[in-house]
N, C-alpha and C positions, 0 to 999 in steps of 0.2 A: 429486564432481569440480567444480573451479572453473574453471581455465583450460582453454580449449577451442581450441587452435590449428588444429584441422582442422574447425572448425564449417563445414558447408556452409550457404549462405544461399540466398535465393530466386533470386538472380542469379549464384550461383557464386562470389562474392567472399568472402574471409575477412578480417574487419576487427574483431578484438577490440580494444577501446580501454580500457574500464574494468577489465577482468579480465586485461589483458596482463601477464604476469609476476607475477600476484597471489600466487603461492606462493613467490616468491623470498625466501630467508632475509634478514631484516633490512629488508624493504621498508617496514616501519612507522617506520623511523628516517629522520631527515633526511639522513644521509650517503648511504644507498642511494637514497633518492628523488631526491636531487640528481644522483647519478651517472647516473641514468636520464633526466635531462632535467627533473627537477622544478623548479618555480618559474620556468622559462624563459618560460612563458605569462604569468605575472604581470609579469615584466620587460617583455615585449612589450606587454602591456595598458597598463602605466603610461607607456609611450612614446607612447601614443595618447590622444586626448581621450576623455572618458567617452562622448560621443555617437558616436564612431567604434566603440567597443567595443559599444555598444548596437546599432549597425547590423550588426555581425557576428553578434550573437545573433539579431537579427531575420532576417537572411539565412539562418541555419542552419535555421530552422523548428523548433528544438528544443522539443518539447512536454513539459510537466511529467511526471515519472516517478513521482509519488506517487499518482496515481489519477485526478485530474480531467483531465489531458491538456491543460492550458491553456498556450499558447506562452509561454516565459520572456521572450522579447523584448517581446512585447506587454504582459505583466504588468509588466515593469520600466518600460515607457514610461508607465504610469499614475502613477508616482511624481512628485510635484511637484518643480520646480526651486527653487533659492533656498537661502539660508543659514539652516538650521534643523537641529535634531536629527532625524536619520533613522535608522531601525533596519533591520538585516538579520537575519533569523531563519531558521535551518535547522531544518526539522521532521524530527527523527530519532526520533520516537516511533513506531517501527515495531511496531504492535500488531495488525495485520490477520492473522487466522489464515491461514497459508500463506505469509506474507512473511518472508524472511530475507536478502534481498540487501543491504540497507543495513548489516546487522550485519557481513557479511563485508567490505564496502567500508571501513567504519570501523575494523574490527579489523586488517585487513591492509595498508591503504593510507590512513591517516588524513590524510596531507599532501595527497593528491589532493583530498579534500573541503575542507580548509582553504584550499588555493590557489584553488579554484573559488569559495568563499565570499568571499574577499578581492576577487577580480576582480568578482564581482557587486556587492559593496558599493561598490567604486570606481565602477562604472557608474552607480549611482543616487545616489551621494554620501552613503551611510550612514556614520556615524562610530562607531556602536556595533553590535555583532553578538553573537548568541547561537546556540549549538547546543543545542536542547532535545532531550535524549536520554531514551529510555525508561528508567524506573527499574530494570527488570530487567537492563538491559545494563550491569552493573557493570564487567565486564572491558573492554568497548569504551569506556566513559567514562574508565577509567584510561588506556587507550591514547591517547585524544584529549587528555587532560590533559598527558600526556608530550610528545605531538607539538606541542601548543600552546606549551609551554615552549620547545621547540627552535626553533619558528618565531619566537617572540618574541626569543629570544637571537640569532637570525641576522638580525634586522632586517626580517622579513617582516610583523610586526605592531607596533603601537605608534605612536609619533610619526614623521611624515615617513618613510614606508616606502620603503626603498631610495633615500633622498635625494630623493624626490618631495615634493609638497605635500600628499599624502594621508595621513591618520592614521586608525587603526582600533583599537578595543579589542574583544577577543573573549572570551566567557565560555562554558564548558560548564556547562549547567544540567541537573541530573538530575531527572526527573519522579518521580511517586510511584506509577506503575503503573496509571493510568486510561486505558482505551481512548479515552474521549471526548476526551482531550487531543491526539489525533491530528487532530482538527478544528481548523483554524487559529485560529479566534477563541477556542475553549476553551483552546487552547495559550497564547494571549496572556494570558488571565485567570490561568492557572496561573503564568506567568512573573512576573506582577505580584503573586503571593502570594495570589491569591483561589482560590476553588473553581473547578475547571475546568468552566464552563458555556458553551455556545455563545452568541454575541451576535446581536442582531438586525442584519441587513444590508439596505440600507446604514445607516451608512457602512461602506465596505470598508476593509480594513487599509491599502491603499496611500494612503488619505487620512487615516484615523484608526485607527491600530492600537495598537502597544505604547506605553503611557503617553500615549495619545491622539496620538502622532506618526505620520508616514508610515512604513509598514513594508512591506518586501518579504519574503515568506515562500516558501521553496522546499524541496523534498525533498532528501534526501542524494544520491540518484543523479543528480538534475537538476544540482545544483551540482558534483558530481564530474565531470560531462561538460563543464562550461564550459571548463576548461583545454584540452581536446581541440579544442573549437570554435575557440578563439583560436589554437591552434597550427596547425590545418589551414586555418583561414579558414572563414567561415560558408557560403559557396557550395560549397566542397569537401565540408564535412560534410553538406550537404543532398543530395549525390549518393548518400549511403548510404540504405538503406531504400527507402521509397516517397515519392511526391510529397507526399502529405498526412501521412505519418508518417515523417519523415526520421530517419536515425541508427540506432544500435544500441540494444538493450534487454537488460538483465540480467533473465533469467527465472528465478524460483524455482519449481522443480517438485517436487512432493511427492505423497504418497498412494500409490496402487497402481501404482508403477513400479519398475523394477529398479535404476535409477541416479538416485535423487533428488539434487538439488543446484542450484547456480546455474550457468546457462549464458548466455553473451552471444551474441545473434543479431542479425542485421539485421532491422528491422521489415519485415514482408512475407513472412517465412519461413513456409511452411505449418505449421499446427498439428501435423499428422501427423509432420513431421520433428522437431519439438521433443519430442513425447511418445514416439514410437517410435524415431526416429533418435538423438537425444541421450540421452534418459532410459531407453531400452531397452524401453519399453512395459510393459504389465501382466505379472504373473507368467505362466509357461507355462500354457496352457490357459484363460486368462481373456481377456476382451475389455473394451474401454472401454465403460462403461455411460453415464457422463456425466462432465463435467469443469467446474470453475470456471475460466474463463480469466483472471480478475483478482482472485483471493482469494475469501474466503468471502462477500463482499458482492456478487459478480457473479452475475447470473442464469446458471443452468447451461446448457450446450450438450451435445448428444449426439454419438454417433459419426458422425452425418450431417454434422457440421461440421468433421471432422478435416482436410479438404482446403482449408479456408478459409485465406487469408493471416492471419498473426498481426500485426495492426496496429490502430490505433484505429478507423478507419472500418469495416473488415471485421467486427470484433467487434460494433460498433454495429449494422451491417446485419443481423447474425445475431440481434439482440435481446438482446445482452449488452454487456460492456465489457471493455477491456483492463485497466483499473484499475491496480493496482500491479504488474502483470506476474507474478502469483503463480498458477501453474497447479496446481490440486489435482485429481488424477485418481482417479475412483471406478470400480472394475471391477464385473463382474456378480456378484460374490460378496457384495456389500454391499447390504443393504436400504435403499431410499431413505428410509424413515421414520426409520431410525437417524441418517442424515446430517441430515435436516431438524430432528430434535429437538435434536441437538447444536448446530446453528446457532442455533436459537431460544433455547436456554438461554444461549448465550454473549451474545447481544445483549440479552436480558432482564436479565442480570446487569450488563452494561456501560452500560445506559441511565442517563443522569444524572437522569431523572425530570422534567426541566423542562417537556417538552411532553406533553400528555395523549395524543395519538395514539400516540406512541412508548411512553410509560410504560405505558399500558393495553393498547396493541396487542401489544407484545412479550409481556406477561403472558398475554393471552388466546390468543395463538398457541401459546405453550409449553403452556398448559393443554389446548388442543384436541389438539395433537400427542401429549400424554401419554395422552389418551383413545384416540386412534387406536392407540397402541402397546399399551395394555392391553385393547383390544377393547370399550370402553364407548362409543365414538363411533358415529355413523351417517353414511351418505353426505351427509346434510344438513349435518353438521358441516364437511365439506370445503368446501361452498359458503359457509358462514359464515366459515371461515378465509380463503378467497379474498377475500371481501368485506372482511375486516379489513385485509388487505394493501393493498387499493385505498384504504381510508380513511387509511392511514398515508402512502402515497406523496405526496410534495410538500406535506405539511401540517405539517412540523416545521421548527424553526429550523436544524437541521443534517441531514445525511444518515444518521445512525445508524439511525433507524427504517427508512428506505429500504433500508439495507444488509441488514436482515433481510427486509423485505417482498419485495424483488426476487428473491433466490434461492428463498425459500419459495414465492412465487407461481409461479415457473418450474417448480419441482419438482412442485407439485400439477397444473399444467397439462400437463406432459409425462408424468407417471407416475401419473395419477389412478387408473387401473385397479389399479396395484400398491398404492396407498393403500387402496383398497376391499378388495382381497384380504387385505391385512394386518389390517384390522379383523375380517374374517370368521374368519381363521385364529386371531387372538388370542382372539376370543370363543369359538371352539370349544375352545381350550385352557383357558380360564378363564371359564366362563359367568357367574360371579358378579363379574367384574371384579377390581379390587384388593382388595375387601372380602370377607372370609370370611363364609359364611352364619352367621347367629346360631344358637347351639346350642339345642336344645329345653329348655323349662323342666323343672327336676328334679321328679320325682314325690315328694311328701312322704307317707310312710305315715301313715294315720290322719287325713289332712286331710279336711275336709268337702268334699263334692262341689260 
């Protein structure tokens, strides 16, 4: 289910913005998009000074929807003024396990993203723009290429857009399938044709980014929201959601639920309403054991947190994070060790290996969890593993190591008794661990004693 016209929110309002009419036939085409009011926000923005557009973005309080939650208006304000090459980059490398909202937005309504990107580029004076899309998203990249050609032909891109003094070139760049390229500086290295490795910060991209020039980087959902902010006005948009988390959020919900999919809610909607009301809750006879509120990199929360508001601050207060808005539900039929091992294997595989705490920490975490699973670990190994997570946190150039350490650490903390019980049960099933006992030596007839 994608469009949700009857979505209840925390204050009773219904305000689908990004997913409104998302399943309308032909929405991916310029003709249908314009018939629904598409590119009117761009026309409105070009009639304003860039500084006025920036004021609207700041007034909206719109926070980045890619994971960090940094306000787009504040981020854009860091870009220097003056005549120089500036770059606008859309991070469409949606590789977080559990995240699939950007895929739907790009596939079904690509012009919404393109319009938002053009407005953001105009705001900061960028004259070159890129959409860096995940390599596996071949269909979505084709849709974007077609929409880009339509926008170019209609005068929304290129020289002197809509008769204004603003010009912009836009390129869709396909990645090669590396999770690390979702990190903004690794993405920039990949765009430049290098291996995707995170950079040391500072300098930050706003000062020294793509090709060493000032660069503004935002996520797909963030940029797709920009036209709605301009159409509604920043203050009106800020009335949606909560004071510290304004607006709506597209939530990708998956796992042990009856109706997985993308749902648009106002920030501040209770988690219970998202999991049970919209996604139908776990299968009959099952209960929520724990859930990731922001993709696989978020510390897990339990059923005790279901009545918390789903917004940036409330998730942080609970010890987790809203992240990309990807809710993964795990019910009481699933062993926590299985989930932890899958998470560890993923991040070990995707680590670029540049930082020792991440390179070695992900490997050791996966190794210990494998021992837990086959019964060769001891309770002391759980303490060692918890210590490994502490050594990773905050000690790497990017947050990939943290993205494993935070959920693994939270699972061990909240379900330690289950980890210990799993070790004992596995040992009882296989007292020799993974290795078969050595067979006895053959007796050779007539051999000397």
